[in-house]
C-alpha positions in Angstrom: -3.2 -34.2 -0.8 -4.6 -32.1 2.3 -5.0 -28.5 1.8 -6.0 -25.8 4.2 -9.1 -24.2 4.3 -11.2 -21.4 6.7 -13.7 -22.1 8.7 -16.1 -19.0 10.3 -16.8 -19.5 13.9 -19.6 -18.4 16.1 -18.7 -15.9 18.3 -16.0 -16.4 20.8 -16.5 -20.2 20.0 -13.1 -20.9 18.1 -11.8 -23.2 20.7 -14.6 -25.1 20.7 -15.0 -25.5 17.0 -11.2 -26.2 16.8 -11.8 -29.3 19.7 -15.0 -30.7 17.9 -13.0 -30.4 14.8 -10.1 -32.3 15.8 -12.3 -35.1 17.6 -13.7 -35.4 14.2 -10.1 -36.0 12.6 -9.6 -32.7 10.8 -5.9 -31.0 10.9 -7.0 -27.6 12.7 -4.7 -24.6 13.3 -5.8 -22.0 15.4 -3.2 -19.3 15.7 -3.0 -17.1 18.6 -1.4 -14.1 20.1 -0.4 -12.8 23.2 -1.4 -9.9 24.6 -1.9 -7.9 28.0 -5.4 -7.2 29.1 -6.0 -4.6 31.4 -8.8 -4.6 33.8 -9.9 -3.1 37.3 -6.4 -1.9 37.3 -4.8 -5.4 37.1 -2.9 -6.5 34.4 -2.8 -10.1 33.0 -1.4 -11.9 29.8 -3.9 -13.8 27.9 -4.1 -15.8 24.9 -6.4 -14.6 22.0 -6.8 -15.7 18.6 -5.0 -13.8 16.3 -8.0 -13.7 13.7 -10.9 -13.8 15.6 -14.1 -15.8 14.3 -11.6 -18.0 12.1 -9.8 -20.9 11.7 -7.7 -23.0 9.3 -9.0 -26.6 8.8 -6.7 -28.9 6.9 -8.6 -31.8 4.5 -8.3 -33.3 1.2 -11.4 -32.2 -0.8 -11.6 -35.2 -3.0 -11.0 -38.3 -0.4 -12.7 -36.5 2.9 -16.3 -36.3 3.8 -16.1 -32.5 4.5 -19.5 -31.3 4.7 -19.6 -32.7 8.4 -17.7 -29.5 8.9 -20.8 -27.3 8.3 -22.5 -28.7 11.2 -19.7 -28.8 13.6 -20.6 -27.3 17.2 -18.8 -23.8 17.1 -18.4 -23.5 13.0 -20.8 -21.1 11.3 -19.7 -22.1 8.0 -16.6 -22.6 6.0 -15.5 -19.8 3.4 -16.3 -21.1 0.0 -15.9 -20.2 -3.8 -19.6 -21.5 -4.8 -20.6 -24.9 -3.4 -16.4 -25.8 -2.8 -14.6 -24.9 -0.4 -11.9 -22.0 -1.0 -8.2 -22.7 -0.8 -5.7 -20.9 1.6 -2.8 -20.2 -1.1 0.1 -22.7 -0.5 2.9 -21.8 2.2 0.8 -18.8 4.1 -0.4 -21.0 7.1 3.3 -22.4 7.4 4.5 -18.7 7.3 1.7 -17.6 10.0 3.1 -21.3 12.1 6.7 -19.8 11.7 6.1 -16.1 12.8 3.7 -17.8 15.6 6.7 -19.7 16.9 9.1 -16.7 16.3 7.3 -14.9 18.9 6.5 -12.4 16.1 2.3 -12.5 17.8 3.6 -11.7 21.1 2.0 -8.3 22.2 2.9 -8.6 26.0 6.0 -5.9 25.2 5.5 -4.0 22.4 8.2 -1.3 23.4 11.2 -4.3 22.6 9.9 -4.3 19.1 9.9 -0.3 18.8 13.0 1.8 18.1 14.7 5.4 19.2 12.2 7.7 17.7 9.1 6.0 17.6 6.1 7.0 19.5 4.6 5.9 22.3 1.6 6.6 24.6 2.1 6.5 28.6 -0.6 3.9 30.0 -0.9 4.8 33.6 0.9 6.9 36.2 0.8 10.5 36.7 1.5 11.1 32.5 -0.9 8.4 31.3 -2.5 9.6 28.0 0.5 11.8 27.0 2.4 10.6 23.5 6.1 11.2 23.5 8.9 9.6 21.6 10.8 6.8 22.4 15.0 8.1 23.3 16.5 4.7 24.4 16.1 1.5 26.8 17.4 2.6 30.3 17.7 -1.1 31.3 15.5 -4.7 30.3 12.6 -2.8 32.1 13.0 0.9 31.9 12.8 3.0 29.1 13.2 6.8 28.5 10.6 8.9 26.7 10.7 12.5 25.6 7.2 13.9 26.5 6.3 17.5 26.1 5.7 19.1 29.5 4.9 22.7 29.6 6.1 23.6 26.2 9.4 21.8 26.1 10.6 18.3 25.7 11.2 16.7 29.1 13.2 12.7 29.1 11.2 10.8 31.7 12.3 7.1 32.7 9.2 4.9 32.8 8.7 1.4 33.1 8.1 -0.4 30.4 4.5 -1.8 32.0 3.2 2.0 32.0 4.0 2.6 27.6 2.1 1.4 24.8 3.0 1.5 21.3 1.0 4.1 19.3 
């Protein structure tokens, strides 16, 4: 019976390890999340590993020659209890997969998960760095935020891309 185990990868080698383990016939799951990366005033959506440096490998410890995982390019080690790979508890990988399919790890729009009253930080524009409270959604792409300016709460309409969750 196939059980899930955790492999630690070399730095930034999760995809390389996944591809090499798949090529060897192992069942592999690398959960990813979507994030917005800002560099040189440009914002782009990227996919990153949900657990940097780790991935899940499925195999039957009794009927599989699993020691080849240790010499797989990209893999640093298996998480073991002594000399035996530790099992991930039943249902954990399945629940992570379900959450990924449901878009739970899509961090490109953290404001969508916020409710009125939650704290937000203004990321860009003239109010960059200020922390305020989310008041309401004005439209699909705009929100109203209460910012403390000159000692009083001022409602300010901002684009969703200008606001980050605190």
